[in-house]
RODO-2510 file (C-alpha; in nm, 4 decimals, decimal comma):
residues 242
     n   res          X          Y          Z
     1     m    -0,0026    -0,0004     0,0009
     2     k     0,2749     0,2349     0,0865
     3     a     0,4519     0,1527    -0,2383
     4     l     0,1343     0,2501    -0,4405
     5     v     0,1098     0,5882    -0,2649
     6     f     0,4780     0,6450    -0,3318
     7     l     0,4412     0,5786    -0,6981
     8     l     0,1393     0,8098    -0,7276
     9     v     0,3312     1,0972    -0,5655
    10     l     0,6368     1,0316    -0,7849
    11     a     0,4193     1,0450    -1,1005
    12     n     0,2760     1,3877    -0,9972
    13     l     0,6266     1,5179    -0,9450
    14     l     0,7386     1,4165    -1,2741
    15     f     0,4522     1,5623    -1,4538
    16     y     0,4805     1,8911    -1,2801
    17     a     0,8559     1,9046    -1,3668
    18     f     0,8010     1,8224    -1,7331
    19     s     0,5173     2,0904    -1,7484
    20     a     0,7533     2,3535    -1,5792
    21     g     1,0261     2,2861    -1,8405
    22     y     1,2701     2,1433    -1,6075
    23     f     1,3507     1,8716    -1,8710
    24     g     1,4100     2,1500    -2,1464
    25     r     1,1944     2,3676    -2,3847
    26     p     1,1877     2,3753    -2,7591
    27     e     1,3688     2,6588    -2,9490
    28     n     1,0467     2,8109    -3,0752
    29     p     0,8101     2,8993    -2,7907
    30     d     0,5227     2,9164    -3,0254
    31     a     0,5741     2,5564    -3,1282
    32     g     0,3871     2,4389    -2,8201
    33     r     0,1006     2,6696    -2,8998
    34     l     0,0667     2,5357    -3,2497
    35     e     0,0459     2,1961    -3,1144
    36     q    -0,2420     2,3115    -2,8845
    37     q    -0,4455     2,4559    -3,1676
    38     v    -0,7696     2,2955    -3,2530
    39     e    -0,8405     2,2703    -3,6355
    40     p    -0,6171     2,5601    -3,7289
    41     d    -0,7059     2,5176    -4,1023
    42     k    -1,0463     2,6632    -4,0284
    43     m    -0,9181     2,9929    -3,9078
    44     r    -0,9714     3,2960    -4,1370
    45     l    -0,7681     3,6323    -4,1181
    46     v    -1,0173     3,9215    -4,0987
    47     s    -0,7754     4,2282    -4,1043
    48     h    -0,4086     4,3313    -4,0504
    49     g    -0,4140     4,5663    -3,7535
    50     e    -0,7473     4,7191    -3,8317
    51     a    -1,0759     4,7025    -3,6458
    52     p    -1,3361     4,5089    -3,8351
    53     p    -1,5869     4,7323    -4,0233
    54     a    -1,9042     4,8206    -3,8323
    55     s    -2,2105     4,6210    -3,9329
    56     k    -2,4282     4,7997    -4,1844
    57     k    -2,7487     4,9362    -4,0483
    58     p    -3,0517     4,7540    -4,1909
    59     v    -3,2182     4,9522    -4,4703
    60     e    -3,5676     5,0200    -4,3507
    61     p    -3,8263     5,0025    -4,6244
    62     a    -3,9616     5,3518    -4,7431
    63     p    -4,3017     5,4266    -4,5959
    64     v    -4,5908     5,3705    -4,8142
    65     a    -4,8143     5,6708    -4,8729
    66     p    -5,1773     5,5784    -4,7795
    67     v    -5,3983     5,5570    -5,0763
    68     d    -5,7367     5,7218    -5,0466
    69     v    -6,0075     5,4677    -5,1539
    70     a    -6,3151     5,6380    -5,2714
    71     p    -6,6198     5,4971    -5,0931
    72     a    -6,8542     5,2936    -5,3052
    73     p    -7,1480     5,5015    -5,4316
    74     e    -7,4676     5,4437    -5,2496
    75     v    -7,7206     5,2520    -5,4470
    76     a    -8,0686     5,3816    -5,3944
    77     p    -8,3127     5,0894    -5,3047
    78     v    -8,5349     4,9969    -5,5889
    79     p    -8,8865     5,0840    -5,4903
    80     a    -9,1276     4,7893    -5,4888
    81     p    -9,3805     4,8049    -5,7754
    82     a    -9,6944     4,9664    -5,6786
    83     p    -9,9892     4,7223    -5,6558
    84     a   -10,2167     4,7181    -5,9518
    85     p   -10,5330     4,9320    -5,8820
    86     a   -10,8457     4,7445    -5,8107
    87     p   -11,0800     4,7350    -6,1010
    88     v   -11,3671     4,9870    -6,0752
    89     i   -11,6937     4,8055    -6,0419
    90     e   -11,9895     5,0075    -6,1786
    91     k   -12,2783     5,0210    -5,9574
    92     i   -12,6532     5,0510    -6,0227
    93     c   -12,9657     5,1100    -5,8163
    94     l   -13,2987     4,9541    -5,8920
    95     r   -13,6328     5,0342    -5,7296
    96     w   -13,9701     4,8657    -5,7163
    97     e   -14,2663     5,0918    -5,6012
    98     s   -14,5852     5,0331    -5,4353
    99     l   -14,5267     4,6616    -5,3413
   100     p   -14,7663     4,4767    -5,1041
   101     v   -14,5766     4,3837    -4,7846
   102     a   -14,5854     4,0096    -4,8878
   103     d   -14,4401     4,0629    -5,2332
   104     a   -14,1739     4,3003    -5,0919
   105     n   -14,0660     4,0438    -4,8481
   106     r   -14,0422     3,7634    -5,1009
   107     l   -13,8386     3,9786    -5,3385
   108     s   -13,6117     4,0924    -5,0554
   109     a   -13,5411     3,7279    -4,9613
   110     r   -13,4679     3,6333    -5,3264
   111     i   -13,2099     3,9205    -5,3635
   112     d   -13,0485     3,8102    -5,0376
   113     e   -13,0214     3,4451    -5,1651
   114     k   -12,9136     3,5144    -5,5247
   115     f   -12,7671     3,8568    -5,5357
   116     a   -12,5639     3,8930    -5,2125
   117     g   -12,3800     4,1932    -5,3621
   118     f   -12,6744     4,4102    -5,3438
   119     k   -12,7749     4,6239    -5,0444
   120     q   -13,1392     4,6778    -4,9855
   121     v   -13,3347     4,9844    -4,8550
   122     k   -13,7171     4,9503    -4,7620
   123     r   -13,9461     5,2329    -4,7126
   124     a   -14,3187     5,2148    -4,6122
   125     v   -14,5591     5,4283    -4,8097
   126     a   -14,9271     5,4911    -4,7293
   127     a   -15,1869     5,3258    -4,9408
   128     e   -15,4386     5,5401    -5,1119
   129     g   -15,6635     5,7032    -4,8658
   130     a   -15,4668     5,5824    -4,5708
   131     g   -15,2844     5,8895    -4,4654
   132     w   -14,9956     5,9356    -4,2139
   133     w   -15,0396     5,9352    -3,8332
   134     v   -14,8369     6,1355    -3,5731
   135     y   -14,8763     5,9628    -3,2309
   136     i   -14,7325     5,8596    -2,9035
   137     p   -14,7125     5,4699    -2,8881
   138     p   -14,9669     5,2843    -2,6627
   139     l   -14,9042     5,3145    -2,2869
   140     p   -14,9509     5,0330    -2,0332
   141     g   -15,2886     5,1641    -1,9032
   142     k   -15,5298     5,4509    -1,8741
   143     d   -15,3498     5,6159    -1,5806
   144     e   -15,0204     5,6257    -1,7675
   145     a   -15,1983     5,7710    -2,0680
   146     e   -15,3542     6,0413    -1,8615
   147     k   -15,0123     6,1262    -1,7017
   148     k   -14,8528     6,1556    -2,0555
   149     a   -15,1366     6,3873    -2,1636
   150     g   -15,0675     6,6121    -1,8613
   151     e   -14,7043     6,6242    -1,9692
   152     l   -14,8195     6,7249    -2,3283
   153     r   -15,0293     7,0130    -2,1787
   154     q   -14,7160     7,1342    -1,9935
   155     f   -14,5348     7,1600    -2,3371
   156     g   -14,8269     7,3582    -2,4634
   157     v   -14,9813     7,0760    -2,6784
   158     t   -15,3641     7,0657    -2,6516
   159     d   -15,4708     6,9075    -2,9822
   160     y   -15,4607     6,5374    -2,8915
   161     f   -15,6886     6,2571    -2,7802
   162     i   -15,6370     5,9201    -2,6067
   163     i   -15,7599     5,6239    -2,8009
   164     q   -15,9968     5,4148    -2,5815
   165     e   -16,1132     5,1516    -2,8385
   166     a   -15,9932     4,8020    -2,7917
   167     g   -15,7174     4,6993    -3,0225
   168     p   -15,3442     4,7314    -3,0783
   169     s   -15,3549     5,1204    -3,0569
   170     r   -15,5592     5,1369    -2,7167
   171     f   -15,4079     5,4095    -2,4805
   172     a   -15,1996     5,5483    -2,7569
   173     i   -15,2121     5,9311    -2,7903
   174     s   -15,3075     6,0590    -3,1358
   175     l   -15,1445     6,3944    -3,2257
   176     g   -15,2786     6,4314    -3,5817
   177     v   -15,3582     6,2456    -3,9126
   178     f   -15,2282     6,3777    -4,2470
   179     s   -15,2919     6,2947    -4,6094
   180     s   -14,9238     6,3273    -4,7010
   181     e   -14,6015     6,2247    -4,5414
   182     k   -14,4739     6,5797    -4,5699
   183     g   -14,7559     6,7137    -4,3602
   184     g   -14,6799     6,4406    -4,0935
   185     q   -14,3057     6,5348    -4,0854
   186     e   -14,3932     6,9063    -4,0363
   187     r   -14,6281     6,8193    -3,7365
   188     l   -14,3626     6,5927    -3,5873
   189     a   -14,0898     6,8611    -3,6162
   190     e   -14,3262     7,1095    -3,4426
   191     l   -14,3685     6,8646    -3,1505
   192     k   -13,9992     6,8011    -3,1215
   193     a   -13,9388     7,1687    -3,1004
   194     k   -14,1725     7,1972    -2,8012
   195     g   -13,9949     6,9160    -2,6284
   196     v   -14,2114     6,6135    -2,7118
   197     r   -13,9500     6,3433    -2,7708
   198     s   -14,1732     6,0265    -2,7795
   199     a   -14,3857     6,1282    -3,0790
   200     k   -14,3488     5,9156    -3,3892
   201     l   -14,4715     5,9223    -3,7539
   202     n   -14,6136     5,6275    -3,9326
   203     v   -14,8740     5,5059    -4,1845
   204     r   -15,2253     5,5379    -4,0476
   205     p   -15,3398     5,2132    -3,8755
   206     g   -15,6226     5,0165    -4,0187
   207     k   -15,4948     5,0562    -4,3818
   208     e   -15,2430     4,8268    -4,5502
   209     s   -14,9260     5,0121    -4,6257
   210     l   -14,7141     4,9510    -4,9335
   211     i   -14,3373     4,9202    -4,9575
   212     t   -14,0755     5,0789    -5,1836
   213     l   -13,7710     4,8555    -5,2257
   214     e   -13,4421     4,9773    -5,3583
   215     a   -13,1438     4,7595    -5,4336
   216     n   -12,7867     4,8947    -5,4981
   217     g   -12,5126     4,6604    -5,6424
   218     p   -12,2885     4,5618    -5,9441
   219     a   -12,4130     4,6682    -6,2810
   220     t   -12,3158     4,3220    -6,4172
   221     d   -12,5991     4,1662    -6,2446
   222     k   -12,8660     4,4126    -6,3531
   223     a   -13,0281     4,1962    -6,6235
   224     a   -13,0354     3,8873    -6,4029
   225     l   -13,1806     4,0675    -6,1066
   226     s   -13,4470     4,2326    -6,3296
   227     k   -13,5468     3,8979    -6,4718
   228     a   -13,5614     3,7340    -6,1289
   229     a   -13,7760     4,0110    -5,9881
   230     l   -14,0228     3,9899    -6,2613
   231     a   -14,1033     3,6283    -6,1697
   232     i   -14,2077     3,7420    -5,8230
   233     v   -14,3754     4,0822    -5,9023
   234     p   -14,4684     4,0765    -6,2712
   235     k   -14,6822     4,3950    -6,2345
   236     a   -14,4040     4,5997    -6,0808
   237     p   -14,1035     4,6105    -6,3211
   238     a   -13,7856     4,7512    -6,1818
   239     v   -13,6855     5,1210    -6,2576
   240     d   -13,3616     5,2985    -6,2111
   241     c   -13,3407     5,5038    -5,8912
   242     k   -13,3427     5,8746    -5,9530
***
């Protein structure tokens, strides 16, 4: 063991002496350095005693001037085509005069059934000799009729009488009978002006009234309607409304 330690110490001393040159140095001191160079053939001489040139500043690209782009022109919306106007339908008015109530009702029902495009207007007219009656409708009893008569006197109306006869007009108050509708309308207007609001105008009771019927509708159905009406009221042909 001691011998091994001695040999290791001796080897270290010899190596130190060789490195320090105790065993002699080569004539060219740079010879040792050459031997220590690593791949000397790859070395390249840059310059002889001059500093290497400064690296060139990278060239920045010239700024590009902004290009004004004109906005696209606004396109006006195309208006939707206007709807085609509805075709104009020509209208007519037909009238049947002095129809008995039963015939007027049958003709009116036929128009409703076959000619729904027509609108009807009915008016009652007095039969010959019937006249027009201005009246207050029948009251529940005699006491109520007397009370209403007292109210008429307060309004300054004295030409009246209470109907006492049995029938549908009993306890009605008659205010005048007239031969024409115009006369009845004038009397009714006079009563309204005095404050009588319950008075009415109608065909004189006890006489059958007649009906005037008017029908308004498309002219294309005029011939068909006139023909259908003649089958119901052959003695009363249709005339154009005035």
